[in-house]
Each structure stands twice: as structure tokens, then as C-alpha cells.
N, C-alpha and C positions, 0 to 999 in steps of 0.2 A: 425862908424866902421873903424878902421885903415887898414883893409885888403881890397885892392882895385883891380879890373881888369885892364888890360893894356888899354890905351887910344884907344877910338873908340868902345869898347864892349858895353858900355852902349847907344851907338848911334844906335844900332840894335834894331829895334822894333821887339816885339814878332811875329813870324810867324802866321798866321791865315788860317787854312786850310778850304776847301769847307765845308759847314753845311751838316749834315747828317740826320737831324730829324726835324719835325715839332710837335710842342706841341699839344697833343689831337689828332693826326693822326697817323693811322697805315699803310694805302696804300700809302707810300710816294715814290714818283719818285725823286732820287737823279741825278742830271745832273750838279753837280757844280765842280767836280773833274776830269773830263775828263777820266773816267774809261771805260773799254772795257764792253759794256752791255752783251756780250755773256760769258764773264768769261774766266778762263784759258783753255788750250788745256785739253782734258780729259786725254791724256797721261801724262801731268804734273801733274794733280790731283793724277793719279796712283803712279806716282814717289814720290811725297810727302807724300802719305799714308803708301808706302814702308819704307821710311825713318824712320817712327817711331821706328822701330825695333833697330835702332842704336843711340838712343838718348842719350845714356850713353858714346857714343865715341865722342872725340873732332873731329871737322871737318878738312878736309885737308887744309893746309896752302898755297899751289901753285894754286889751282883751276884747275888744269890740264885738267881735263875731260870737264868742262864747257868751258875753253878757246879753247879746240881743237874743240868743237862743235861750237862755234862762228866762228871759223876759216874755219871750213867745210861749213858752210852755207853761210857766208858773204865774203869768199875768203880773209881773211887776214891771216897775220903772227902771229901764237898763242903766239910766244914769245914777241910780241908786244902788247898783250892784258892785261889789268888789271882789276879785278872785284872788285866792291866796295857794300856799303850799299846804293843801289839806285845810280844813277849817280851823286846825290848830294854830296855823299861821295868823290867822284873823283873831283868834282869841288872844294871842300874844299882842298883836298889834293894838287891840282896844285896851289892854292893860297898860302897854307902853304909853299910850297917848293920854290916858285918862286916870292913871292911879299912881300916886307918888308917895315918898315917905310921910307917915303921919296919916295917910288914908287908909281906908279899909276896903276890902274885897270880900263879899259874902259868897258862901257856897254851902250845900248841905253835907250832912256827915257821910253820906255813901256817894258823893258827887265824884265825877271824872278827876282823875289825878292832876290833869293839866290845869284846874283851876287854881290849885295852890301853887303850882309852878309858876304860873304867870304873874300871881300876885307878889311872890317873893322876889321874882325876877325883876319885877318893876320898883321894888323897895317898900310896897305897901304891905299891910297887915292882913293875913288872911283869917277870916272869921268864920268857923265852922257851925252851923245850925242843926239841930236834931230834926230828923224826920219822925213820921208817924206810921208804925208798921210798915216801913220801906216805901213810903210815899212822901213826897215834898209836901211840907207843912206851911202854907202860906202864913198863918198867923205867927208862927216862929220865926219866919224870916223878917216879918215887919217889925216884930218886938226887938230884933237885933239891930235893925237899922237906926243910925243916928246922923248927926251933921258931917261926920268923917266918911260916910259910905258913899263909894263912887261907883263901884260895880257889883251887880248881882248876877252871878252865873247860875243858870239851872239847864239841865238837860231834859228835854221833854219830846220823846219817850226818854226815860233815865236809863243810864248805864252805871252799875252792872245789875239795877233791880227789875228793869223791862216795864215799870210801872209809869202812869201817865197821870197828870192832872188836867181837868177840863178847861176850856178857853175861858169859861167865865171865871176860874180861879186865877188864871194867868193874867186876865184884866184886873183883876182885884188887886193882884200883887203890884203890877204896874202903877196902878191908881195910887197906891198907898206908899210909894217910895218917896223918900226925901227929894227935895228939888234939885239937887245935884247928883243924883244917883241914876244909873242906867240899867236897865234890866236887859240881860244877855240870854237870848233864848238858843241854846245848843240843839239843833235839829238834826243831829247825825243820822237818827233813826225815824226821822218824820215821815218819810215816803212809806214806811211800813203800816202807818196807821192810817186806815182806809178814811178819806174825807177831811183829814187834817191838813190845814194850810201851812203848818209850821210856825205860825205867829204873823203871817203876812198882813192880815186885816189890822192887828194890833199895831203893827209897824206903822201902817199908813195913817192910823188914826191918832197916833201920838208921837211925841217928839223924844221920849225917853226909854224907847224899845228897839233893840237890835236882835236880828235873827241870823245864825249861821247854818250853813248845810254841807255837806260833803258828797264827793263822788266815790269814796272808798267802801261804801257799803252796798245799797241796792245797785248801784251802777257797776259795781265790780272793778273799779280802778284804784284800788288801794295801792298799787305798784307805781303808779303814776303821781301820786300825793298831789290832789287838786280839791279845793273847796270854794265855797263862796259865801258871802254875807250881803245882807240887805238891811238898810236903815236910813235914819234921817240923813239929807242930803249934806248936812254941815258935818256930820260924822263921817260919812264916806270921803268928803274932802280932805279931813284931817288925817285919815287913815292912808290915803293915796300919798301924802306928803312924806310918810316913812316907810311905805311899803318899796321894797326893792323893785327897781324898774324892769327887770328881767326875771321876776321870781318864778314865772312859769315857762316851761319849754315849748317848743312849737308842737311837738309830738303830744304832749299832754293837753294842750289847748284844742288840737284837732279831734283827739279821742273824746275828750269830755263834751264837745259841742255835738258830736255825733250821738253819743250816748243820750244826752238829755233830750234830744230831737227824736230818739226811737222810743216812743211813748208806748207802743204795743209790747216791746220787749221789756220795758219797766214794769208794766202791769202784769205781764206773765210771772215775772220774778215775784212781785208783791203777792198775787194770789198762791202761787206754790208755796211760798213762806208761811202764809196763813194757814194754808191747808196742813202742812206738816208741823207747823208749831202747835197748832191745836192737838194733833194726834200725838206728838211727842209728850206734850204736857199731860194729857188725859192719860196715856199709858203709864207714866212715871207716878202719876197721883194713884192709880190703882195699885201700885206696888207700895205705897206707903212713902212716896217722895213727892211732896206737894211743890207747887210754885205758884206765885202770884199771876194773874191774868197778864199776859205778856202783850205788848203792843210794838215790840220791836221783832229782831230777827235772832233772839235768843231767849233762853228761860233760865232762871235763877233757882236750881233746884235746891230744896231744903232738906237736910238729914238730921238725926237726932242729936248730933253732936259733932264736934271737930274730928273726932277719932274715927267716926263712921264715914265722914265725907273724905278724910284723907285715905282711908281703906279703900272706899269705893273709887277714888283716884288712881289710887296704886294698880287696882285691878283692871280699870280701863286702860291705863298705860301698858299693862302687860298684854292687853289685845290689840295695842297699836292706835289707841284712841287717845287724842290730846283735848282735854278740856281746860278750863280755867279755874283754879282754887283762888276766889277772891278775898282772901284773909286780909289782904293790905286795905280792902275797902271795907272792912268791918263785917265780914261774912265768913268766919273760919269754920262754919257748919254747912256751907254751901259749895255747889259747883255751878258754875256759869257755862251752859252748854248752847253753842250756836246751833241754830236750826239748818241743817243739810238738806240735800235732797233725799228721796224715799229711801234709797239704800242705806245712806249715812244714818237716817233717824232709826230705821229698823236695826241697823247694826248697833247702835247705842242702847237702845231699849233692851235688846237681847242680853248685852253684856252686863248692864245693871240688874236685870233679871237674875242673870247668873250669880252675881255678887249678893243680892238680897236673899236668894234661895239658899245659899251656902252659910249663911250667918245664923 
């Protein structure tokens, strides 16, 4: 075939999402995609159901109502908010607009797979930087920067490690970047970290920082694919030039607006997640399965070897429990386990206890 894609595209491996079913089983517990076990706010469900009456209408293009809701809740300037098809689309738009052939895009060794994808899709060169004991290493990132660096992607809290660096370290990273480089803070799990602004203050005090958020995690709207970003006005203006005018459906916009305004429900989900996250990690640690302190809605459980991790994963599957084996992220000896509700957490701990007791 003589029609070929641009260089770099075929270097992108097809993304593999978390499994959702086990052959021959109906009572399956899915803990592989870091979804909210409580689902979306009832107010978001009601808003989505009402939207069915306008399915024949095109959605608005400026997302004004949702941007204002985000501004009211998170205390940001609505003019500097952009909404996308999940935060993934915004991460793509940033690379499309600011990275080109000959440029470099930095991310860390255990970083989310989308960072490499957006770099290669834009024609830029992905640069992988080592972490320090599963935590982002600011000094290593700064050492990797040069005059070709255009974007630095970090998730804080990080996926799949669930670790986090403090705001002073994030600020030091932003301060040390080359003049033409932008720091992109992926805050998909920011709402789970109590008191964390996701980088808002840093965005407002500098012109080289951009933050993204999603409605797929704590808001429980992964099925609608909606996210948002906040950054310098000049960057927002650029991204809106290449964003699809009707990228979000009316139903998604309505549900997201209701979800973000239902702050009581969001806080309930955060508190319950923290409660059972701590119980889950402590219970597994007592069995000899440690994990780093998690600031997200999952833990990265560490086993003694890849063989043990795979054997435990097989046992969990036999019990109808699906978790994630993050070998592709550099953790062959680990399992990433989403924090579920009480019954889910107890079921996981019981199954892993059975596995450890049988070895």
C-alpha cells in the first residue's frame, strides 16, 4: 500500500483498557479501571435523562454553562477553561498545537500511556525520564530538558503508582523548565487528594503551566467521556481553534454540570474512597503485600515477583475479580487494584488472603 501514515504513528501500540468480564461468570467484580463504585450523582443521572428530549438538537459549542459551573466550584476563570472528550482529548490538543517534528515531549517512566501516544501522533520525540522509587523525580526531569523540550506531562496523583509530589516540588519543576516548554499537570485523580487544588494556583501565577481534570473518576461519568482543562488564556485560545466545535454531546454537558455542582455527593465519594483505600492497603500489607501511600482511588499492590503477581491475578479471576496487571507500565510484579465499596474491598482482601494462605 502506497498510502502511509506520518512517521511515528505505527510506533504507537494499540491501547488496552481494563478487562470487564470473565468467561463463564456473571457475578464479576471489576476493579481494573479506577471507576467510582458509587456511580454518578443522582442529579447527574436526572440531568442526562432530561437531555433525551433534545437529542435532535446540536449541542452548544462554547460549553458556557459547564465552564461556569466548573468556575463556581473550583474558583477558576471560566474564560480560561476548555472542555473536551475526557481529559485525553485536551492532552492530544496540547501536543497537536505545541509539539512538532524535532521537538521533545517528556514524561516519566511509569507515566500514563497517553503521553507517549500524543507525542508520537504529533511527530515529536517522546523522552522517558526515570522515577525514584515510584515517585516523580523533579531533578531527573529538569536534567532531561533542553532547547527542544516543548511539553512535560506529569500525573499528580500518578497512575499507576498512586503516588504524589508536593506543590512546592511542582512549582520548582515549573520554575526550572526551559522558556519554550509547558508543564502539563494531569489531575485525573486530583479530587481524591484532600486539599489539593490540582495545580490551580500555579496555573494562575505562571504562564507555562496547564492543568487537566476529568469527569471519569470521582464523578463517575466515564461512559460519557468528558473532561476539562485550565491554563493561560493564550493557550486556551489556541486549543479552541483546533477543538471540534461539537465535541461534547448535550447529554454529557448536562450531566457534567449537574455532577460538578453536587459537591455534597462528590465529598461523600472522596471520604468513602479514603476510608476503604486505607483499610484495603493496611489489610493487604498485613498479609505481606505492601503498597505506597495512595492519594488516588486505587493502590499498586507489590508482590515478591512477577510469577507471584500473575498467580494471584489468576486466583482473583477464578473468583470473578478483575484487577489490572500493569506490566506494560514497568510493574510486572504488581497488581493495580481499584478501591471499591466496602463489600468489594472485603471480597478482594478475602481472595488474596486465600491465595497467600495456599502458597
